[in-house]
MDTraj code that builds the backbone (N, CA, C; nanometers):
import mdtraj as md
import numpy as np

residues = "MET ASN ALA ASN ARG LEU VAL GLY VAL THR LEU TRP ARG VAL PHE VAL ALA VAL VAL GLY TRP TYR GLY PHE ASP GLN VAL THR ASP ALA SER ARG LEU LEU PRO TRP ALA LEU PRO PRO TRP TRP MET LEU GLY GLU LEU SER GLN LEU ALA SER LEU LEU VAL VAL VAL CYS TYR LEU ALA PHE ALA ALA TYR PRO LEU LEU VAL GLY GLY ARG ARG HIS GLU PRO ARG ARG ALA TRP LEU ARG GLY ALA LEU ALA VAL ILE LEU TRP LEU VAL SER ILE THR ALA ILE PHE VAL PHE ASP ASN HIS GLY GLN LEU SER ASN LEU GLY PHE PHE PHE GLU HIS LEU VAL THR PRO VAL VAL VAL THR VAL ASP LEU LEU VAL VAL GLY GLN GLY VAL SER ASN VAL ARG TRP TRP TYR PRO LEU THR TRP VAL ILE PRO PRO LEU VAL TYR PHE ALA GLY LEU ALA ALA ASN ASN PHE GLU ALA TYR PRO GLY LEU PHE ASP PRO SER THR ARG CYS GLY CYS PRO LEU TRP SER VAL ARG SER SER PRO SER PHE TRP PRO TRP GLY THR CYS SER THR GLY SER GLY SER SER GLY HIS CYS SER ARG THR ALA SER PRO PRO".split()
xyz = np.array([
    [-10.1063, -13.9064, -14.6715],
    [-9.9691, -13.8623, -14.6546],
    [-9.8987, -13.9480, -14.5506],
    [-9.7693, -13.9742, -14.5725],
    [-9.6904, -14.0523, -14.4780],
    [-9.6844, -13.9814, -14.3432],
    [-9.7224, -14.0540, -14.2370],
    [-9.7304, -13.9926, -14.1039],
    [-9.5935, -13.9485, -14.0544],
    [-9.4907, -14.0270, -14.0812],
    [-9.3563, -13.9904, -14.0358],
    [-9.3083, -13.8610, -14.1022],
    [-9.3355, -13.8494, -14.2319],
    [-9.2966, -13.7259, -14.3024],
    [-9.3752, -13.6076, -14.2476],
    [-9.5014, -13.6284, -14.2212],
    [-9.5844, -13.5205, -14.1682],
    [-9.5296, -13.4700, -14.0353],
    [-9.4943, -13.5628, -13.9470],
    [-9.4394, -13.5249, -13.8169],
    [-9.3037, -13.4567, -13.8339],
    [-9.2203, -13.5123, -13.9219],
    [-9.0875, -13.4556, -13.9434],
    [-9.0925, -13.3137, -13.9969],
    [-9.1785, -13.2903, -14.0970],
    [-9.1899, -13.1561, -14.1550],
    [-9.2465, -13.0588, -14.0524],
    [-9.3437, -13.1038, -13.9737],
    [-9.4020, -13.0173, -13.8713],
    [-9.2980, -12.9768, -13.7677],
    [-9.2177, -13.0727, -13.7217],
    [-9.1132, -13.0414, -13.6248],
    [-9.0085, -12.9478, -13.6849],
    [-8.9770, -12.9679, -13.8122],
    [-8.8809, -12.8798, -13.8793],
    [-8.9343, -12.7365, -13.8841],
    [-9.0631, -12.7216, -13.9134],
    [-9.1213, -12.5876, -13.9211],
    [-9.1199, -12.5195, -13.7834],
    [-9.1438, -12.5973, -13.6791],
    [-9.1341, -12.5425, -13.5434],
    [-8.9908, -12.4981, -13.5161],
    [-8.8941, -12.5797, -13.5618],
    [-8.7527, -12.5442, -13.5441],
    [-8.7200, -12.4130, -13.6140],
    [-8.7701, -12.3939, -13.7366],
    [-8.7452, -12.2692, -13.8091],
    [-8.8028, -12.1509, -13.7311],
    [-8.9221, -12.1676, -13.6763],
    [-8.9831, -12.0615, -13.5959],
    [-8.8983, -12.0313, -13.4730],
    [-8.8444, -12.1349, -13.4098],
    [-8.7592, -12.1158, -13.2919],
    [-8.6327, -12.0391, -13.3292],
    [-8.5729, -12.0723, -13.4437],
    [-8.4532, -12.0011, -13.4904],
    [-8.4854, -11.8528, -13.5104],
    [-8.5990, -11.8254, -13.5750],
    [-8.6385, -11.6864, -13.5955],
    [-8.6592, -11.6122, -13.4648],
    [-8.7254, -11.6795, -13.3680],
    [-8.7493, -11.6161, -13.2386],
    [-8.6181, -11.5933, -13.1630],
    [-8.5255, -11.6873, -13.1730],
    [-8.4002, -11.6742, -13.0993],
    [-8.3239, -11.5499, -13.1437],
    [-8.3148, -11.5296, -13.2750],
    [-8.2467, -11.4095, -13.3236],
    [-8.3180, -11.2835, -13.2803],
    [-8.4507, -11.2824, -13.2930],
    [-8.5294, -11.1666, -13.2513],
    [-8.5124, -11.1396, -13.1029],
    [-8.5150, -11.2453, -13.0237],
    [-8.5061, -11.2310, -12.8788],
    [-8.3681, -11.1837, -12.8350],
    [-8.2638, -11.2310, -12.9027],
    [-8.1291, -11.1889, -12.8667],
    [-8.1088, -11.0395, -12.8886],
    [-8.1783, -10.9842, -12.9865],
    [-8.1649, -10.8422, -13.0160],
    [-8.2568, -10.7578, -12.9279],
    [-8.3818, -10.8035, -12.9091],
    [-8.4814, -10.7222, -12.8384],
    [-8.4965, -10.7580, -12.6913],
    [-8.4444, -10.8763, -12.6503],
    [-8.4608, -10.9241, -12.5124],
    [-8.6084, -10.9392, -12.4786],
    [-8.6872, -10.9825, -12.5774],
    [-8.8322, -10.9899, -12.5602],
    [-8.8735, -11.0912, -12.4544],
    [-8.8054, -11.2059, -12.4467],
    [-8.8467, -11.3096, -12.3523],
    [-8.8284, -11.2650, -12.2081],
    [-8.7350, -11.1766, -12.1837],
    [-8.7160, -11.1266, -12.0468],
    [-8.8311, -11.0359, -12.0063],
    [-8.8865, -10.9642, -12.1030],
    [-8.9940, -10.8699, -12.0743],
    [-9.1289, -10.9385, -12.0592],
    [-9.1528, -11.0405, -12.1425],
    [-9.2820, -11.1102, -12.1366],
    [-9.2895, -11.1972, -12.0127],
    [-9.4092, -11.2192, -11.9525],
    [-9.5376, -11.1590, -11.9905],
    [-9.5686, -11.0323, -11.9127],
    [-9.4706, -10.9803, -11.8402],
    [-9.4983, -10.8648, -11.7542],
    [-9.5024, -10.7345, -11.8319],
    [-9.4317, -10.7289, -11.9403],
    [-9.4303, -10.6060, -12.0204],
    [-9.4126, -10.6426, -12.1667],
    [-9.4570, -10.5558, -12.2530],
    [-9.4425, -10.5801, -12.3957],
    [-9.2985, -10.5594, -12.4384],
    [-9.2501, -10.6399, -12.5333],
    [-9.1156, -10.6151, -12.5881],
    [-9.1141, -10.4836, -12.6641],
    [-8.9976, -10.4348, -12.6961],
    [-8.9873, -10.3033, -12.7624],
    [-9.0332, -10.3100, -12.9077],
    [-9.1629, -10.2999, -12.9273],
    [-9.2176, -10.3157, -13.0625],
    [-9.1709, -10.2054, -13.1563],
    [-9.1189, -10.0933, -13.1011],
    [-9.0680, -9.9885, -13.1881],
    [-8.9539, -10.0404, -13.2750],
    [-8.8873, -10.1492, -13.2302],
    [-8.7771, -10.2034, -13.3087],
    [-8.8245, -10.2683, -13.4375],
    [-8.9568, -10.2923, -13.4479],
    [-9.0094, -10.3517, -13.5697],
    [-9.0029, -10.2528, -13.6858],
    [-8.9700, -10.1280, -13.6569],
    [-8.9463, -10.0342, -13.7656],
    [-8.8225, -10.0703, -13.8444],
    [-8.7371, -10.1540, -13.7867],
    [-8.6178, -10.2016, -13.8560],
    [-8.6467, -10.3392, -13.9155],
    [-8.6134, -10.3549, -14.0407],
    [-8.6540, -10.4732, -14.1162],
    [-8.5963, -10.6015, -14.0596],
    [-8.4805, -10.5969, -13.9960],
    [-8.4202, -10.7182, -13.9404],
    [-8.5122, -10.7832, -13.8381],
    [-8.5606, -10.7035, -13.7421],
    [-8.6473, -10.7573, -13.6385],
    [-8.7846, -10.7933, -13.6933],
    [-8.8357, -10.7108, -13.7836],
    [-8.9664, -10.7389, -13.8433],
    [-8.9638, -10.8700, -13.9208],
    [-8.8574, -10.8924, -13.9980],
    [-8.8461, -11.0152, -14.0768],
    [-8.8362, -11.1380, -13.9865],
    [-8.7592, -11.1277, -13.8783],
    [-8.7469, -11.2414, -13.7872],
    [-8.8812, -11.2751, -13.7237],
    [-8.9562, -11.1726, -13.6843],
    [-9.0864, -11.1985, -13.6226],
    [-9.1855, -11.2545, -13.7238],
    [-9.1760, -11.2117, -13.8490],
    [-9.2603, -11.2693, -13.9542],
    [-9.2321, -11.4184, -13.9711],
    [-9.1039, -11.4557, -13.9629],
    [-9.0679, -11.5978, -13.9720],
    [-9.1331, -11.6765, -13.8592],
    [-9.1282, -11.6217, -13.7377],
    [-9.1888, -11.6904, -13.6226],
    [-9.3376, -11.7131, -13.6465],
    [-9.4089, -11.6084, -13.6827],
    [-9.5545, -11.6173, -13.7010],
    [-9.5894, -11.7110, -13.8162],
    [-9.5234, -11.6926, -13.9303],
    [-9.5577, -11.7717, -14.0492],
    [-9.5237, -11.9194, -14.0308],
    [-9.4084, -11.9489, -13.9697],
    [-9.3699, -12.0896, -13.9587],
    [-9.4448, -12.1628, -13.8479],
    [-9.4914, -12.0923, -13.7481],
    [-9.5830, -12.1560, -13.6532],
    [-9.7149, -12.1871, -13.7230],
    [-9.7581, -12.0978, -13.8118],
    [-9.8794, -12.1232, -13.8899],
    [-9.8585, -12.2415, -13.9845],
    [-9.7407, -12.2504, -14.0484],
    [-9.7113, -12.3645, -14.1347],
    [-9.7106, -12.4945, -14.0542],
    [-9.6574, -12.4900, -13.9320],
    [-9.6540, -12.6096, -13.8483],
    [-9.7949, -12.6549, -13.8114],
    [-9.8858, -12.5589, -13.7950],
    [-10.0242, -12.5921, -13.7587],
    [-10.1098, -12.6267, -13.8801],
    [-10.0608, -12.5999, -13.9998],
    [-10.1400, -12.6199, -14.1217],
    [-10.1948, -12.7615, -14.1364],
    [-10.1143, -12.8674, -14.1116],
    [-10.1705, -13.0033, -14.1250],
    [-10.2919, -13.0273, -14.0365],
    [-10.2962, -12.9651, -13.9198],
    [-10.4123, -12.9816, -13.8323],
    [-10.5358, -12.9173, -13.8934],
    [-10.5152, -12.8088, -13.9659],
    [-10.6274, -12.7363, -14.0249],
    [-10.6874, -12.8093, -14.1439],
    [-10.6088, -12.8958, -14.2078],
    [-10.6588, -12.9689, -14.3265],
    [-10.6729, -13.1179, -14.2981],
    [-10.6783, -13.1535, -14.1707],
    [-10.6985, -13.2939, -14.1344],
    [-10.5850, -13.3858, -14.1712],
    [-10.4612, -13.3321, -14.1788],
    [-10.3461, -13.4155, -14.2095],
    [-10.3320, -13.4538, -14.3556],
    [-10.4148, -13.3964, -14.4432],
    [-10.4072, -13.4322, -14.5858],
    [-10.2838, -13.3740, -14.6539],
    [-10.2379, -13.2594, -14.6057],
    [-10.1194, -13.1947, -14.6628],
    [-10.0363, -13.1388, -14.5493],
    [-9.9058, -13.1254, -14.5727],
    [-9.8192, -13.0689, -14.4701],
    [-9.7884, -12.9219, -14.4941],
    [-9.8383, -12.8668, -14.6064],
    [-9.8138, -12.7263, -14.6367],
    [-9.9111, -12.6809, -14.7445],
    [-9.9293, -12.5485, -14.7610],
    [-10.0131, -12.4987, -14.8714],
    [-9.9565, -12.5421, -15.0068],
    [-10.0436, -12.5500, -15.1056],
    [-10.0016, -12.5979, -15.2377],
    [-9.9015, -12.5028, -15.3036],
    [-9.9146, -12.3757, -15.2775],
    [-9.8269, -12.2768, -15.3407],
    [-9.7216, -12.2290, -15.2418],
    [-9.6035, -12.2003, -15.2943],
    [-9.4908, -12.1604, -15.2081],
    [-9.4665, -12.0106, -15.2109],
    [-9.5687, -11.9326, -15.2474],
    [-9.5468, -11.7887, -15.2619],
    [-9.4971, -11.7273, -15.1320],
    [-9.5627, -11.7556, -15.0205],
    [-9.5267, -11.6917, -14.8944],
    [-9.3869, -11.7314, -14.8492],
    [-9.3529, -11.8590, -14.8610],
    [-9.2189, -11.9019, -14.8201],
    [-9.1118, -11.8390, -14.9087],
    [-9.1412, -11.8257, -15.0369],
    [-9.0474, -11.7597, -15.1262],
    [-9.0300, -11.6128, -15.0924],
    [-9.1410, -11.5452, -15.0611],
    [-9.1341, -11.4040, -15.0242],
    [-9.0534, -11.3855, -14.8962],
    [-9.0717, -11.4762, -14.7997],
    [-8.9945, -11.4684, -14.6760],
    [-8.8448, -11.4845, -14.7028],
    [-8.8104, -11.5800, -14.7893],
    [-8.6693, -11.6015, -14.8219],
    [-8.6084, -11.4774, -14.8870],
    [-8.6819, -11.4141, -14.9768],
    [-8.6318, -11.2930, -15.0429],
    [-8.6100, -11.1815, -14.9415],
    [-8.7071, -11.1610, -14.8527],
    [-8.6957, -11.0562, -14.7512],
    [-8.5741, -11.0812, -14.6622],
    [-8.5573, -11.2071, -14.6192],
    [-8.4481, -11.2394, -14.5276],
    [-8.3113, -11.2196, -14.5922],
    [-8.2975, -11.2593, -14.7187],
    [-8.1684, -11.2394, -14.7846],
    [-8.1446, -11.0927, -14.8169],
    [-8.2509, -11.0178, -14.8427],
    [-8.2366, -10.8740, -14.8589],
    [-8.1836, -10.8117, -14.7305],
    [-8.2424, -10.8530, -14.6172],
    [-8.1954, -10.8055, -14.4867],
    [-8.0497, -10.8434, -14.4653],
    [-8.0165, -10.9690, -14.4949],
    [-7.8818, -11.0188, -14.4708],
    [-7.7778, -10.9453, -14.5546],
    [-7.7998, -10.9386, -14.6845],
    [-7.7023, -10.8763, -14.7742],
    [-7.6868, -10.7278, -14.7431],
    [-7.8010, -10.6628, -14.7151],
    [-7.7949, -10.5200, -14.6850],
    [-7.7163, -10.4935, -14.5570],
    [-7.7472, -10.5701, -14.4513],
    [-7.6840, -10.5464, -14.3221],
    [-7.5347, -10.5810, -14.3236],
    [-7.4998, -10.6925, -14.3892],
    [-7.3619, -10.7400, -14.3837],
    [-7.2714, -10.6671, -14.4825],
    [-7.3207, -10.6468, -14.6037],
    [-7.2343, -10.5928, -14.7084],
    [-7.2609, -10.4454, -14.7386],
    [-7.3879, -10.4078, -14.7522],
    [-7.4178, -10.2688, -14.7858],
    [-7.3780, -10.1765, -14.6717],
    [-7.4181, -10.2143, -14.5478],
    [-7.3833, -10.1336, -14.4321],
    [-7.2508, -10.1765, -14.3691],
    [-7.1825, -10.2714, -14.4323],
    [-7.0493, -10.3133, -14.3877],
    [-7.0498, -10.3585, -14.2420],
    [-7.1492, -10.4412, -14.2068],
    [-7.1609, -10.4900, -14.0695],
    [-7.1112, -10.6335, -14.0543],
    [-7.0236, -10.6800, -14.1435],
    [-6.9784, -10.8184, -14.1334],
    [-6.9076, -10.8462, -14.0009],
    [-6.8498, -10.7426, -13.9416],
    [-6.7869, -10.7608, -13.8113],
    [-6.8851, -10.7912, -13.7008],
    [-7.0142, -10.7617, -13.7247],
    [-7.1173, -10.7871, -13.6252],
    [-7.1584, -10.9341, -13.6192],
    [-7.1077, -11.0168, -13.7093],
    [-7.1455, -11.1579, -13.7104],
    [-7.1018, -11.2304, -13.5841],
    [-7.0112, -11.1731, -13.5093],
    [-6.9735, -11.2326, -13.3814],
    [-7.0807, -11.2113, -13.2751],
    [-7.1720, -11.1192, -13.3020],
    [-7.2860, -11.0967, -13.2133],
    [-7.3918, -11.2023, -13.2433],
    [-7.4324, -11.2784, -13.1416],
    [-7.5193, -11.3938, -13.1641],
    [-7.6527, -11.3551, -13.2256],
    [-7.7144, -11.2485, -13.1766],
    [-7.8422, -11.2055, -13.2313],
    [-7.8303, -11.1647, -13.3768],
    [-7.7266, -11.0858, -13.4087],
    [-7.7040, -11.0440, -13.5474],
    [-7.6772, -11.1653, -13.6361],
    [-7.5981, -11.2591, -13.5851],
    [-7.5631, -11.3788, -13.6615],
    [-7.6874, -11.4604, -13.6962],
    [-7.7765, -11.4788, -13.5998],
    [-7.8980, -11.5556, -13.6258],
    [-7.9923, -11.4805, -13.7201],
    [-8.0129, -11.3524, -13.6954],
    [-8.1071, -11.2767, -13.7783],
    [-8.0607, -11.2637, -13.9224],
    [-7.9299, -11.2504, -13.9441],
    [-7.8807, -11.2169, -14.0767],
    [-7.8129, -11.3313, -14.1502],
    [-7.7981, -11.4470, -14.0863],
    [-7.7355, -11.5594, -14.1555],
    [-7.8088, -11.6906, -14.1295],
    [-7.8269, -11.7281, -14.0031],
    [-7.8877, -11.8577, -13.9726],
    [-8.0329, -11.8630, -14.0193],
    [-8.1114, -11.7621, -13.9859],
    [-8.2529, -11.7628, -14.0245],
    [-8.2714, -11.7636, -14.1757],
    [-8.2004, -11.6789, -14.2528],
    [-8.2151, -11.6885, -14.3991],
    [-8.1794, -11.8265, -14.4534],
    [-8.0765, -11.8903, -14.3966],
    [-8.0352, -12.0220, -14.4467],
    [-8.1433, -12.1268, -14.4211],
    [-8.1979, -12.1327, -14.2989],
    [-8.2966, -12.2374, -14.2694],
    [-8.4262, -12.2139, -14.3471],
    [-8.4645, -12.0879, -14.3690],
    [-8.5839, -12.0601, -14.4486],
    [-8.5618, -12.1004, -14.5941],
    [-8.4414, -12.0770, -14.6463],
    [-8.4102, -12.1176, -14.7836],
    [-8.4073, -12.2695, -14.7967],
    [-8.3518, -12.3374, -14.6980],
    [-8.3530, -12.4844, -14.6985],
    [-8.4961, -12.5357, -14.6983],
    [-8.5814, -12.4730, -14.6197],
    [-8.7223, -12.5138, -14.6172],
    [-8.7869, -12.4959, -14.7534],
    [-8.7567, -12.3862, -14.8193],
    [-8.8163, -12.3580, -14.9505],
    [-8.7681, -12.4551, -15.0568],
    [-8.6369, -12.4819, -15.0599],
    [-8.5788, -12.5595, -15.1695],
    [-8.5721, -12.7096, -15.1443],
    [-8.5622, -12.7503, -15.0178],
    [-8.5382, -12.8910, -14.9865],
    [-8.6561, -12.9564, -14.9145],
    [-8.7031, -12.8926, -14.8086],
    [-8.8049, -12.9566, -14.7248],
    [-8.9418, -12.9506, -14.7888],
    [-8.9816, -12.8339, -14.8320],
    [-9.1154, -12.8178, -14.8876],
    [-9.1266, -12.8704, -15.0292],
    [-9.2483, -12.9093, -15.0649],
    [-9.2752, -12.9566, -15.2008],
    [-9.3369, -12.8477, -15.2871],
    [-9.3839, -12.7408, -15.2230],
    [-9.4532, -12.6370, -15.2964],
    [-9.3676, -12.5648, -15.3974],
    [-9.2346, -12.5704, -15.3831],
    [-9.1477, -12.4987, -15.4759],
    [-9.1632, -12.5513, -15.6178],
    [-9.2045, -12.6761, -15.6319],
    [-9.2251, -12.7315, -15.7660],
    [-9.3455, -12.6683, -15.8347],
    [-9.4294, -12.5992, -15.7562],
    [-9.5471, -12.5342, -15.8127],
    [-9.5308, -12.3834, -15.8253],
    [-9.4074, -12.3351, -15.8157],
    [-9.3836, -12.1918, -15.8269],
    [-9.4173, -12.1447, -15.9680],
    [-9.5000, -12.0436, -15.9771],
    [-9.5334, -11.9861, -16.1068],
    [-9.4232, -11.8913, -16.1525],
    [-9.4170, -11.8676, -16.2815],
    [-9.3093, -11.7861, -16.3351],
    [-9.3126, -11.6433, -16.2811],
    [-9.4327, -11.5959, -16.2461],
    [-9.4448, -11.4577, -16.2021],
    [-9.4251, -11.4404, -16.0514],
    [-9.4094, -11.5494, -15.9765],
    [-9.3899, -11.5369, -15.8318],
    [-9.2700, -11.4488, -15.7963],
    [-9.1521, -11.4721, -15.8561],
    [-9.0370, -11.3878, -15.8195],
    [-9.0606, -11.2391, -15.8442],
    [-9.1426, -11.2062, -15.9442],
    [-9.1719, -11.0663, -15.9711],
    [-9.2519, -11.0034, -15.8577],
    [-9.3338, -11.0838, -15.7905],
    [-9.4170, -11.0314, -15.6814],
    [-9.3496, -11.0445, -15.5455],
    [-9.2445, -11.1244, -15.5350],
    [-9.1756, -11.1387, -15.4065],
    [-9.1081, -11.0090, -15.3625],
    [-9.0836, -10.9178, -15.4550],
    [-9.0214, -10.7901, -15.4176],
    [-9.1235, -10.6896, -15.3663],
    [-9.2532, -10.7211, -15.3781],
    [-9.3560, -10.6252, -15.3362],
    [-9.3497, -10.5951, -15.1861],
    [-9.3419, -10.6977, -15.0968],
    [-9.3362, -10.6653, -14.9529],
    [-9.2203, -10.5734, -14.9152],
    [-9.0953, -10.5977, -14.9637],
    [-8.9883, -10.5012, -14.9303],
    [-9.0152, -10.3613, -14.9838],
    [-9.0743, -10.3523, -15.1037],
    [-9.1037, -10.2208, -15.1585],
    [-9.2098, -10.1491, -15.0758],
    [-9.3086, -10.2240, -15.0262],
    [-9.4106, -10.1640, -14.9385],
    [-9.3457, -10.1138, -14.8102],
    [-9.2527, -10.1937, -14.7558],
    [-9.1820, -10.1530, -14.6337],
    [-9.1060, -10.0231, -14.6558],
    [-9.0305, -10.0145, -14.7650],
    [-8.9519, -9.8951, -14.7909],
    [-9.0404, -9.7762, -14.8261],
    [-9.1577, -9.8015, -14.8842],
    [-9.2523, -9.6924, -14.9056],
    [-9.3001, -9.6371, -14.7718],
    [-9.3212, -9.7278, -14.6746],
    [-9.3569, -9.6832, -14.5406],
    [-9.2454, -9.6036, -14.4758],
    [-9.1200, -9.6472, -14.4957],
    [-9.0061, -9.5707, -14.4445],
    [-9.0022, -9.4306, -14.5053],
    [-9.0250, -9.4242, -14.6354],
    [-9.0216, -9.2941, -14.7022],
    [-9.1314, -9.2030, -14.6492],
    [-9.2499, -9.2625, -14.6218],
    [-9.3606, -9.1832, -14.5703],
    [-9.3297, -9.1266, -14.4322],
    [-9.2407, -9.1958, -14.3571],
    [-9.2008, -9.1501, -14.2245],
    [-9.0635, -9.0842, -14.2252],
    [-9.0223, -9.0399, -14.3428],
    [-8.8955, -8.9670, -14.3586],
    [-8.7755, -9.0500, -14.3124],
    [-8.7854, -9.1826, -14.3283],
    [-8.6753, -9.2744, -14.2974],
    [-8.6264, -9.2583, -14.1536],
    [-8.7208, -9.2428, -14.0602],
    [-8.6842, -9.2239, -13.9197],
    [-8.6127, -9.3459, -13.8617],
    [-8.6441, -9.4671, -13.9122],
    [-8.5786, -9.5879, -13.8609],
    [-8.4323, -9.5952, -13.9034],
    [-8.3961, -9.5263, -14.0134],
    [-8.2585, -9.5254, -14.0637],
    [-8.2167, -9.3810, -14.0900],
    [-8.1960, -9.3031, -13.9832],
    [-8.1736, -9.1594, -14.0012],
    [-8.0470, -9.1253, -14.0780],
    [-7.9473, -9.2148, -14.0825],
    [-7.8232, -9.1819, -14.1516],
    [-7.8199, -9.2229, -14.2967],
    [-7.9250, -9.2903, -14.3430],
    [-7.9184, -9.3499, -14.4760],
    [-7.9068, -9.2456, -14.5865],
    [-7.9758, -9.1347, -14.5714],
    [-7.9730, -9.0315, -14.6745],
    [-7.9142, -8.9006, -14.6227],
    [-7.8319, -8.9116, -14.5198],
    [-7.7730, -8.7930, -14.4588],
    [-7.6345, -8.7687, -14.5163],
    [-7.6090, -8.6543, -14.5796],
    [-7.4772, -8.6287, -14.6401],
    [-7.3647, -8.6189, -14.5390],
    [-7.3962, -8.6077, -14.4086],
    [-7.2903, -8.5972, -14.3081],
    [-7.2463, -8.7319, -14.2549],
    [-7.3011, -8.8422, -14.3077],
    [-7.2635, -8.9747, -14.2604],
    [-7.1447, -9.0267, -14.3398],
    [-7.0826, -9.1344, -14.2850],
    [-6.9640, -9.1925, -14.3478],
    [-7.0015, -9.2989, -14.4498],
    [-7.0956, -9.2721, -14.5336],
    [-7.1351, -9.3698, -14.6344],
    [-7.0400, -9.3638, -14.7531],
    [-7.0166, -9.4789, -14.8127],
    [-6.9261, -9.4838, -14.9261],
    [-6.9853, -9.4220, -15.0506],
    [-7.1185, -9.4045, -15.0535],
    [-7.1798, -9.3396, -15.1675],
    [-7.2838, -9.2424, -15.1160],
    [-7.3077, -9.1316, -15.1824],
    [-7.4019, -9.0313, -15.1343],
    [-7.5448, -9.0694, -15.1665],
    [-7.6042, -9.1623, -15.0882],
    [-7.7414, -9.2018, -15.1145],
    [-7.8359, -9.0837, -15.1054],
    [-7.7982, -8.9865, -15.0205],
    [-7.8846, -8.8699, -15.0058],
    [-7.9002, -8.7942, -15.1362],
    [-7.8026, -8.8072, -15.2258],
    [-7.8065, -8.7299, -15.3490],
    [-7.9103, -8.7811, -15.4467],
    [-7.9563, -8.9067, -15.4272],
    [-8.0567, -8.9609, -15.5185],
    [-8.1918, -8.9718, -15.4512],
    [-8.2014, -8.9165, -15.3297],
    [-8.3272, -8.9295, -15.2570],
    [-8.4432, -8.8654, -15.3323],
    [-8.4167, -8.7557, -15.4027],
    [-8.5235, -8.6868, -15.4733],
    [-8.5639, -8.7568, -15.6021],
    [-8.4852, -8.8542, -15.6443],
    [-8.5170, -8.9254, -15.7671],
    [-8.6272, -9.0270, -15.7431],
    [-8.7273, -9.0355, -15.8305],
    [-8.8360, -9.1319, -15.8106],
    [-8.7921, -9.2750, -15.8282],
    [-8.6717, -9.2966, -15.8795],
    [-8.6264, -9.4336, -15.9051],
    [-8.5146, -9.4759, -15.8117],
    [-8.4982, -9.4058, -15.6942],
    [-8.3877, -9.4413, -15.6054],
    [-8.4102, -9.5811, -15.5487],
    [-8.3003, -9.6482, -15.5184],
    [-8.3025, -9.7842, -15.4597],
    [-8.2490, -9.7735, -15.3185],
    [-8.3351, -9.7846, -15.2163],
    [-8.2977, -9.7446, -15.0803],
    [-8.1792, -9.8176, -15.0198],
    [-8.1496, -9.9407, -15.0690],
    [-8.0389, -10.0092, -15.0024],
    [-7.9069, -9.9937, -15.0754],
    [-7.9021, -9.9133, -15.1828],
    [-7.7815, -9.8640, -15.2474],
    [-7.6521, -9.9394, -15.2269],
    [-7.5418, -9.8642, -15.2193],
    [-7.4112, -9.9277, -15.2040],
    [-7.3290, -9.8593, -15.0969],
    [-7.3917, -9.8259, -14.9868],
    [-7.3191, -9.7652, -14.8761],
    [-7.2187, -9.8658, -14.8230],
    [-7.0897, -9.8291, -14.8156],
    [-6.9879, -9.9305, -14.7904],
    [-6.9155, -9.9171, -14.6579],
    [-6.9311, -9.8083, -14.5877],
    [-6.8545, -9.7956, -14.4646],
    [-6.9398, -9.7568, -14.3463],
    [-7.0714, -9.7804, -14.3543],
    [-7.1567, -9.7512, -14.2402],
    [-7.1280, -9.8478, -14.1293],
    [-7.1692, -9.8136, -14.0094],
    [-7.1493, -9.8998, -13.8947],
    [-7.2701, -9.8913, -13.8054],
    [-7.2750, -9.9830, -13.7070],
    [-7.3864, -9.9846, -13.6147],
    [-7.4593, -10.1148, -13.6254],
    [-7.5049, -10.1697, -13.5126],
    [-7.5660, -10.3016, -13.5113],
    [-7.6954, -10.3062, -13.5856],
    [-7.7651, -10.1953, -13.6035],
    [-7.8929, -10.1971, -13.6730],
    [-7.8821, -10.1415, -13.8118],
    [-7.7595, -10.1241, -13.8614],
    [-7.7415, -10.0829, -13.9992],
    [-7.7366, -9.9331, -14.0194],
    [-7.7281, -9.8539, -13.9144],
    [-7.7223, -9.7094, -13.9324],
    [-7.5796, -9.6678, -13.9667],
    [-7.5671, -9.5715, -14.0544],
    [-7.4359, -9.5161, -14.0820],
    [-7.3971, -9.4251, -13.9679],
    [-7.2682, -9.4161, -13.9402],
    [-7.2235, -9.3326, -13.8295],
    [-7.1864, -9.1943, -13.8797],
    [-7.2029, -9.0942, -13.7934],
    [-7.1746, -8.9573, -13.8304],
    [-7.0271, -8.9236, -13.8123],
    [-6.9813, -8.8360, -13.8951],
    [-6.8459, -8.7842, -13.8790],
    [-6.8540, -8.6323, -13.8746],
    [-6.7490, -8.5724, -13.8263],
    [-6.7494, -8.4264, -13.8189],
    [-6.7513, -8.3658, -13.9581],
    [-6.8321, -8.2622, -13.9747],
    [-6.8406, -8.1961, -14.1028],
    [-6.7122, -8.1197, -14.1291],
    [-6.6667, -8.1175, -14.2517],
    [-6.5425, -8.0462, -14.2828],
    [-6.5628, -7.8964, -14.2637],
    [-6.4594, -7.8261, -14.2284],
    [-6.4720, -7.6800, -14.2051],
    [-6.5015, -7.6052, -14.3337],
])
top = md.Topology()
chain = top.add_chain()
for i, resn in enumerate(residues, 1):
    res = top.add_residue(resn, chain, resSeq=i)
    for name in ("N", "CA", "C"):
        top.add_atom(name, md.element.get_by_symbol(name[0]), res)
traj = md.Trajectory(xyz[None], top)
């Protein structure tokens, strides 16, 4: 493999990890806490922070991959993991900005990085930088939705404690997501159009008399 390309791709992967960490850190203030105290890991119950931290871990691993294979390759042969990360990140982005109507939060640096910059650089890595996308199997996109579904299954098992307003009829959601909660085919990120809050929670309004 060309040494210059190997170095360039490795540095790019480190950059992607840094972008992911920056967004995560701006929201959680993790770097201020470390190493004296643990960052607020409870925030990982929210997919935005969890996805950003996954980018950090995975892309540092991608950057180290050439060392593990003696420089023969700059990335794994298959792009399944990078594709799954891109799907998760755009799910987070679209849900936070449009479903929860948080587009006004883009002026917040942490929100901007987590929900726009990080998805873009991960997508660029998948489509432009990496070569593994040429080896994507036809069934990969069908399995890329599995991690988000597992996450939402975990939310359901915990009664959606991370998003208490999502299925609450007293919230200012544009659609009554709570009304389909009992349905086995509900889609958790629905079409709530007027929620607010930096973490995607809908805000409460006074109940009518």
